[in-house]
N, C-alpha and C positions, 0 to 999 in steps of 0.2 A: 540170403536175404531175398533173392528173386523168387524163391519158392514160398515165401511167407504168405503173400496174398492168396495164391491159389490154395495153399494149405488152410488158411483161415476160412476161405469160402467153403471148402469141403467140410471143415469142422462145423461151421454154422449150418450148412445144409444137413449134416448128420444129426444135428440137434433138432432142426426144424421138421424134417420129414417124418420122424416118429411122432412128433406132436401133431402134424397134419393128419396122419393116419388116425390118431386118437380122436379126431373130430368127426370121423365117420359115425353114422348111427350104430349104436350097440344093439346086439340081439336082446330080446325081451328079458332073458334071464341073466344078461351081462351087467357090467357096471353102468351106472347111470351117467349119461353125458350131459353136461350143463348146456342149457339152451342159450342161444344168443339173445342179447338184449334187443328190444324192439328197434327198428331202423329209424329212430327219431334224429332230428338235426339239432333242435334246441335242447338246452339243458336247464330247464327251469329250476331243478333241484340240485344243480351241480355242487353247491356248497355242502351237500350231505355226502358227497362221494369222497373217497380217499383222494388226498391232494395230488397224488402222483398219477391219477387216472384221467385228469382233465387239464386243459390248457386254454388260456384266453389270449395268449400273445402271438400264436402262430398266424392266425387269420383275423385278429382283432375281435373275436367273438368266442364265447365259451364253446368248447367242443371236446369230445372224448379224444384222448391222445391216440387211441387206436385208429381214429379216422383222420387225424391231422396230417397234412401234407409235408411235414418236416420233422426232424428229430428234435426233441425238446427234453430238457432235464428240469424238474421242478424241485425247488428247495423252499422250506418254510423257516420261520423264525426259530422253531425248535431244532432244526438242523444246525443252525449257527450256535445255539445255546449248548447243544450236546456235542461240541467239538472243542479243540484247543485253539480255535481262531477267534479273534476279537473283532475282526471286520470281515466284510463279505469277500474282499479280494483274497484274503488268506483262506477262507472257507472254500473258495472255488478251486484251490489247489487239489482238492480231493475229487474233482469231477473229470471224468474221461473226456478227452478232446478239448480241454481248456488249458491254456498256457498262462502262467503267472510269473512275471519277473518283477523284482523289487530293485529299484535304482537307489532310492534314498528311504529315509525312515517312513515317510508317508506318501511316497510316489511309486505307484504300481503301474505296470503295463499288463493288461489282461487281454488276451486274444483268443479267438475261436478257430480251431482246426488249422493252425499254422500261420494265419495272417495277422500279424501285429507288428508294432514298432514302438519306439519310445514315445513318439507323438502318434497316437493310435486313432485313426479314424476309419478303420476297416470293420467297425461294428457300430451299432447304435445302442446307447444306453437310454432307457426310458424310466421315468418315475410316474406312475399313474397315467401311463399313456403319452406323456409329454417328453420330447427329446431333451436329454440332460446334458449333452456334450456341448463343447464350444466349437461350433462349426467354423468360426472365423479362423482359428489357428489349429484346430484338430485335436487339441489336448483332451485326454480323458483322465489325467492324473489327479484331478481334485475330487473325484467322485467317490473314492473309496474310504477316505478318512477326512472328516471335517465338513463335508457337504451333506451327506445323507442324514436323515433323522433316524437314529438307531432305535428309538422307542416306537417308531411307527411302521417300519418295514415288516410286513406279515408274510409276504410271498415273493419268491424270485423265480423267474422262468428264463432259462437259457436256451434260445432257439439256435440250433447249430445249422450252418449252411446259409447261402444267399437268401435274403428275405426282402429284396427290393420290390417285389410285386405287391407287397403289403405296405412297406414303409418308405419306399422310394430310395433316394440317394443315401449312400454310405452304409446301408444294411448289407455290406459286401460279404463279410464273413458270418454274419448273424446278428442276433439281437439279445440283449440282456435287459429284461423287464422287471422292475421293482413295483410291487403293489402295496399301498398303504392300507391301514385299517379303515373299516367303514363304520359310520355312526349307526348304532342299533337302537333298541327300544329303551335302554337305560344308560345312564352316564357311566363312562369308563375313564380311567386314568392309567397311563403306562409311563414308568420312569426307568431309565437306564443310566447306570454310572459305572465307570471302571477306572482303575489306575493300573499302570504297567511299567515295563522297562523303559529307561531313558525318560523318566518323568512324564510319561503319557497319562493324561487326565482328560476325562470326558464326563459330561452330564447332559442328559437329553430327556425331554419329557413331552408327552402328547396327551391332550384331554379331548374326549369325544362326548358331546352333550346334546341330547334332544331337548329342545327348549320348552316343550309343553308343560314341564313341571313348574316353570316360573309363572306362567299365566296362560289361560286357554287361548288367548289371542295369538300366542306363538306356537300353537299346536303343530303347525306344519313346518316349523323352522328347526334347524339343527346347526351345530357349530363344532368345528374341529380346529384346535390350536396346537402348534408344536413349536418348541424352542430348544436350542442346544448350544453348547460351547465345548471346544476341543483345543488342547494344546499339548505340545511335546517338545523336548529338548533334543539337540543333535545326537546322532549315533556316531560311533567311531568311524573315521574315514582317513583317506590318505591326505596328509597335510605337509606343508613346509615344516622343516625343523623349527624355523622362526616365522610364524604366520605374519603375513603382511598386514599393514593397517588399511582400513577401508578408506577409499577415496571419498572426499566430501560429497560427491554426487552418487555414491554407491550405497545401496542398502546394506545393512549389516546382517549377514547370514549366520552369525555365530550364536546369537541369543536363543532363538527358537528354530526348530525345524517347521513348526506349524502353530499358528494361533488363528482360530476361526470361531465365528458365531453365526447362527442362522435362526430364522423365525418364519413362521407361516401361519396363515389363518384362512379357513374355508367356511363360508356360511352358505347353507343350502336351504332350499324351499321346495317342498313336495306339492306339485300342482294337483295331480291326481295319483291314483295308484300306478306306480312304476313310471311316472313322469316327474322329472326333477330338473331344477335349475340351480346352479351354484356359482358363487363368485369367490375368487381366490386371490390372495396376495402372498408372495414369497420373496424373501430376501436373504442374502448370504454375504458375509464379510470375511474374507480371508486376509487378515492383517499381516501375517507373515507366513511364507512358505519357502523352504529351501528346495530348489529344483535343479535338475540337470538337463541339459539340452545337447543333442548331438550336433547342433550347428556350431556351438562354441566349445564344447567338451569340458566345461568347468561348471561349478556350482553357481547358481543364480539365486537372488532373493526376489521373490514374487509377491505381489499384492493383487487382490481381486475383490471386486464388489459387484453384486448383481441384485436388481430389483425387477420384479415382474408381476403382472396381474392379468386376469382374464375371466371369461364367462364360459360355462359349459352347460348345454342342455342335453339331457339323456331321456330316452324313451325306449319302449320294448323293441322298436324297429331301428334304433341307431342313436347317433349322437352328433351334435354340432358344437364346435368350440372355437374360440378366438383367444389368442394369447399375445401380449405385448411385453417385451423384455428389454431392459437396458443394463449394460454392464460396462465396467471399466477395469483395466488390468495394466500392470506394469511389471517389468522385470529388469534387473541390473546384474551384470555378470562380474564376478571377481576374476578378471582376466585382463591382461595387458599384453599387446603384441602389435607389431608392425608400426611402431613409432618411427617416422622417417629419419630422425636424427639420433637414434640410439647409439650408432657406432661412434659418434663424436663425443658423447657424454661420458663422464666418469662411470665406472662400472656400477657404483652404488646409487647412481642417479638415473639409470636407464628405466625410467617410468614413462608409460604412454598415457593416452587420454582415454577416458571411459565412455566418451559420447557414443561411439559406434557400437557399444555393447549395452545400450539402454533402449528399451522399447516400451511404448505406451499405446494403449488401445481404448477407444470409446466406441462401443458396439451397440447396435439397435437391431431388434429382431421382431417381426410380426408374423404370426402363424395362424391361418384359418384352416380348419379341417372339418370334414364331414364323412361319416361312415354309416352305412345302412345295411340291413340284413332282411331278407324276405324268404319265407318258406313257400315254395311253389311245388306242392306235391312231393315228388321224389327229389326235388332240387332245393338246395339251400344256397341262395344267391347273396353274395356280398359285393358291395360296390361303394365307391366314394371318391374323394379327392382332397387335395390340399393346395394351398397357395402360401408361399414363404417369401418374404422380402426382408433382407437384412443388409446392413451397411456397417462399415468399419472406418473409423477415423484414426490414423496412426502416423507416427513419424517414420515407420519403416516402409511406407508406400512411396517414398521419394528420397533421393539422396540429398536433396536440397533442404529437407526438413530437419529440425533440431528437437531433440527430446525436451529440452528446457523451454522451448518456444512453442506453445500450443497453437498459436496462430499459423505456424508453418506446416502443421500436420495436413495430410491429404486424405480425402474420403473416397472410398471405393464402394460399389454397390453390387448386389446380386439378387436376382429373383428366380424362383423355381415354382412351377406349377405342375400338377400331375393328376391323372385319373386312373382308376383301376376297377377291374371287375373279376370276380372269382366265383366259380360255381362248384359246389360239391354235390355230386349225383349219386344217389343210392341205387345201384344196379340190382342189388338183392340184399338179403340179410347178411351176406358175407363179403360182398364186394362194393367198394366205394371208389369213385373216380373224382379227383379234384383237378380243375384246370383254371388258370387265371392269367391275366396279362395286365400290364401297367404301361402307360405312356407318360413320360416326363419331358418337360421342356425347360432347359436351364439357360440363363442369359449368357453364360460363359462357355459351356460345352455343347450346347445345342440339344437335340432330341435324343431320347433313349427309350428302348423297349425292354421290358423285363417280364418274361413269361415264367410260369411255373406249372408243373403237372405232376400228379401223384396217383398211384394205384395202390389201394390198401385192401389186403385180404384179411378179414377178421375171422380167424379159424374158429375160435369160440370166444367166450367172454373173458378168457384168461390169456389169450395169445393172438398176435397178429404179425403180419409181414407188410412192409411198406417199400415200394420202389418209387423213387422220385427224381425229378430233374428240376433245376432252378437256375436262374441267371440273376446276377446282381451287378451293381456298379457303384463306383465311388467318384464323386466330383473332387477335383483338386481343392485343397484348402486355399484360403485367400493368400496365405504366405507363399504357396507354390505358384499362385497365379499373378500376384502383384508385388512381391517383395522387390525392393529396389534399394537395398542397403547391405552393408557388409560385403561378402564376396559374391553374392548371388544376383542374378537377374531372372526374370520369368519369361516364359514363352507365351505370348498372348493367344496362341493357337492350341494350347493344351487341350487334350481330350479326356473324357472320363475313363477311368480304369474299369475294366469289365471282367467278370468271372462267370464261368459256366461250371456247374457241378451236378454230379449224379450220385445217388446213394441207394443202398439197400439196407434195410433195418429190420430187426426181429426183436420182439419183446414177449416175455411170458411171465405170468404170475403162477405160482404153484403152491401146493400144500396149504390150502385155505388162505392163500395170499400172505402167508408168513414169509415167502421167499419170492425173489424176482430175478430174472435173467434177461439181459439185453445185449444185443450185438449190432454194430453198425460198420459197414464198409463204405468208404466215400472216395471219390475222385474229383478233383477240380483243376481247372486250367485258368490262370489269370493272365490277361494281356493288357498292353498299353500302360504298364505300371509307371508311375511318375518317378523319375530318377534325375540325376544331374550329369552333365557332361561338360568337359573343359572347353573354353573358348580357344580360338586359334592363338598361337604365340603373338601374332601382330596385334590382335585385339587385347590380349592381356597386357602387352607392353604399352599400348596406347592408354589403356585405363590407368596403369600404374604411373606413367609420366604425367598424366592429367592430374591425378590425385597428389602426387609428390610435388608438382609445381605449385599447386594451390596451397599445400601445407607449408612450403618454403616461404611463399609470399606472406602468408598469415603470420608465420613465426617471426619474420623480419619486421613486421609491423606491430608485433606484440599482441596479436589477436589469437583467439582460440579457433582452430580450424575444425569444424564439426562434421565435415563431409567424410563419408566412410570410404575406405579403399575398395577398388573393384569397379565393375564386376569382372570376375574371372571364370564363373561357371553359370550355366543356364539350366533351369529346370526343363525337362523334356519328357515325352512319352517314350519309354524303352520299347525296342522291337525284340526283346528277349523274354518270351513268356515263361511263367512258372507253373509247374504242375505239383500237386500235392496228393499223394495216396495216404489214406488213413484207415486204421482198423481200431475200433473201440469195443472192448468186452467188459462187462460188469455183472456182478451178482451180489445179492444180499440175502440173508436168512436170519430169522428170529427164532431163537430157542427158548421156549417158555419154561419156567421153573428150573432154570439152570443155576445150581448152587444158591438156592433160596430165591433168586431173582430171575429176570429175563436177560438173555444175552443176544445181542444182534451183531452179526458179522457182515462186513462189507468189504468187497475187493473189486478193483478194476485195473485195466491195463490199456495203454494207448501206444500205438505205433504210427508214426508219421514220417513220411519220406518226401521232403520238399527239394526240388531241383530246378535250376534254371535250364532252359533248353541248351544253352552253351555257356561256357565259363565267362563271367563278366570280365571284360578287358577295358582298362583305362590307361590312356597314353596321352602325355602332354610334354612338350618341350619347355613349357614354362616361359618365364621372362627374366631379364637381367635387371638387378638393382645396382646401379653404379653411381652413387652420389659423389664419389671422388675417384678419379682415374688411378690414383696411386694405391687405392685399396683393391685387393683382388675381388673380382665381381662375385656377387652372391646370386644364386638362381633360386627363384621361388616357383612353386607349383610345377616342378619337373618330376615326372614319375612315369613308369612303364611297368604296369603290374597286371597280372591276371589272377582274379579271385576264384576260389573253388566254386563249383556249381551249387553247393549247399550252403553258401555264405548266408548268414542271418536266418537260417532255417531254424525251426523249433527243435527242442530235444527230440531225438528219434524215438526214445523209449521213455515211458513214464508208468510207474506202478504205484498203487495205493492198496494198503491192507489195514483195516481198522476193526476194532471190537469195542462195543459199548455195553456195559452191564448196568442194570437198574434193579434196585431193591427198595421197595417202598418209596421213601422220599429221597433216596440217595442214588446217584449214578456216577460211574467212572468209565473212562475210556482210554485206549491206547491206540495210536495209529503209526504206521510206518510209511514213509514216502521215498521213492527212488526216482531221480530225474537224471537222465544221461547228459553228456556234455554237448556243447554246440559251439560253432564258430561264428563270430560276429565281426562286422566291419564298422568302424566309426569314423565319420568325416571329421568331427571336431577333434579327435585324438590323433589324427595324422600329422606328422611333423613335416610341414610343407616347405621348409627352407632346406635346400640342398647345398652343402658346402663343397668347395673343390675337393677332388679325391684325396689329395695329400693331407687335407686338414679334417677329414671326416672323423667325427668323434662319436657319432651315433651309428649303431649297427644297421639300421633300416631307414636311413634318411630318405631314400627314394621309394620306399614301399608304402602302400596304403596300410593303415593301421588295422591289422587283423589279430584277434586274440581269441583263445579258447577259454570259454567259461566251463570250469570243471564240473563233472558230474557230482552228485551228492546223495547221501542217504541220511534221512532225518527221521527222528522219532518224536512224536507229540503225545502229550499227556494232559488229561483234564479230569476234574472232579466237580461234582455238583451236589447241592442240597436244596430241597424244596420243602421247607417246614409248613405244616398245616396251620392255616390261620382262619379266623372266623369269616371275614368278608373280603379277603384279599389273598393274593398269591405272591409269595416271595421266592425268587430263584437266585441263590448264591452259587457262584462258580469260580473256579480258578483254572488256569491253563498255562502250559509251557510248550512252545513250539521249538523244535530242534533242540531237544534236551541235552544231547551230548556234543553239540557243535557250537562253539562260541561265535565263530565268524566265518563267513564265506562271501563270495560275490556272485550276483546274478546279472550284473551289467558290467560294461567295460571298466576296467581298473587301470588308471594311469599310474605310471611309475613316479616316485618322488623326484627323480632326476628330470623327467619331462616337465613336471609341474614347476620346479624351480627355474628351469630355463625359460618357461613361458610366463613366469611371474604370476602363477595362479595357485589357488588353494581349494581344498575340500571338493573333490569331484564326487565319486560315487561312494556310497556308504557300505560298510560291512553289514550283512544281514546274517542271521543265525538265531541263537537262543533268544527267545522273547517271551516274557511272562506277563500275566495280567491277573487281576482279581476284579470280579464284576458282580453287580447286583441288578436284577430286574424285578420290579415291583409292580403288580397289576391289581387294581381294585375298582 
């Protein structure tokens, strides 16, 4: 394994050097060498280029990928339609350097180059340039199914590597940018619908209309409207033999895994040529969603509603926008534990209270952004800044708050502002240098600098080499900064996580651009990662006695005691850095007139080696729970464990090989995927109660919960038909992912015995074979 990276460097250089030599001027009677394109910065006609040759997400402005200072993968709506995936998360399984884990039917964890977690805020998700994540809690789970407008997404760009110089906080591992359709000169309508396994149903539509056809007075106006609805039923999961009944204050997670609807309207006005102002409203309602959380280790029922509106002004030299958003969310966990009097109750009555496993949020967010671009001779200068103010009102920000009593909820606030500047300098027709820096000031973590530098050698119009350095950072979520409920407390002096990364990349188009080859080698080091550490035994004991005494008094008076047990752990910045080495290789080739039609073959491989500097070690003596001296003492939170250096690392190996065949209106494809195993640790799944040695019934009572997620090999199949119609285009397709594998796990799987002991049900879902039938109609 140690020889792999040097070997890959030699392999890449062996490919690059002959190509570089081919760029030298040929003798007059030799083969013609293609001339380089003119050294322009702007791309006024970029929409006429091949989609994979330009990017707008790397530096917030259109530019050729060969000049871009970061690695980027471009996907279009046709890439999704010509695959066995029905949502973008599953489609990204085929992209080198992207890790996709599925915890439940509609809950995905998507990460870039090794940095991800179940609650993932190590990347930024954008829709039409606006951040789509929930910064308050850090979740990205709702964005892959039920939130996006499937009929509107036209383009997706995956920017790999830290991108904080352009996007500020949380562009730690990169950016995934979705771009919707633009209103043109004639009306358009796009409709998407599908049905699939486990009663998955979706319908989604978008209408784009220039309004000059209604009356000349509306000649400068246009309108875009989208709406959609998604629902699905639960997938198989680990359950009780006899499922428990839901508590009166607990949402029922059994009926649906997901029910959501969404709507959006954008009205635009063209002031002059290339000058435009638009107003937008967007709303989403997630009425039911079954979730899993690593804090509780069981399934939860979630609800979410969001409404936002704003204005945006765009011009050839940049854009200015303001957005205001309000949202509310709640989740309730099917989990009962640590009832103080359970040992005195009959066995069939040992039920706890759900108050400490219910959380509600009312969040508000204000974002003002400005981006500008100037052409100054050989320099393309980009600069701008933003101001973000957000607040959250919740019961989890105080142990004295109660979920049922909204007046007891506590509000916390955060503000961030930042400015950036980036210059792309054309040294010659072959060499381009990009350098940029950003300064951010955050009310919780203070100041942060994010530089980026890149040197691009454009060998000819078909190939280039890029060497780049970038730095990114992630601010702690509000949960990490302010949680005061359950077992946790927060460190008010938390600092931002930081990452430094370097990369060398090579890309080549060949054979009249029917084929493409790309290679990337990357290295990153992440520091000050937010982790938890146990409090001292005396602090744990005092917190337990305080909680137990209050619960005893409330019980004796016939009252419900809503205060949560703890705190027993603190969020803190770890002094154990992580390094990630990565190699990505990919190629594709299109064979025309292969067996009557055209055949396109695609393959890629990813190697990632993630390691802590030293093995993470967690030690705690815990505390004693002694409600009755006649009962043998039980010890909670006692552990002494050393985790492997690759704990929670991404799969070390990933390979994809796919073939897509097209003949007239028909197309068919087959893909194979291999993902190697990985080791994960789960806080919520650790059995924290340690019994006396002579009474131990669990084999790992004092161990932190570590589990190996098995490797897997999957085969995917899809078929499509596009009948010719007079004034519209219909695309019918069907797909099956994991054809030969009915079930597997990509997230932590709890044993039925553990779940019965904890009085919990329905943790992680089985994933595997998944089919759909879909239709896309455009006119």
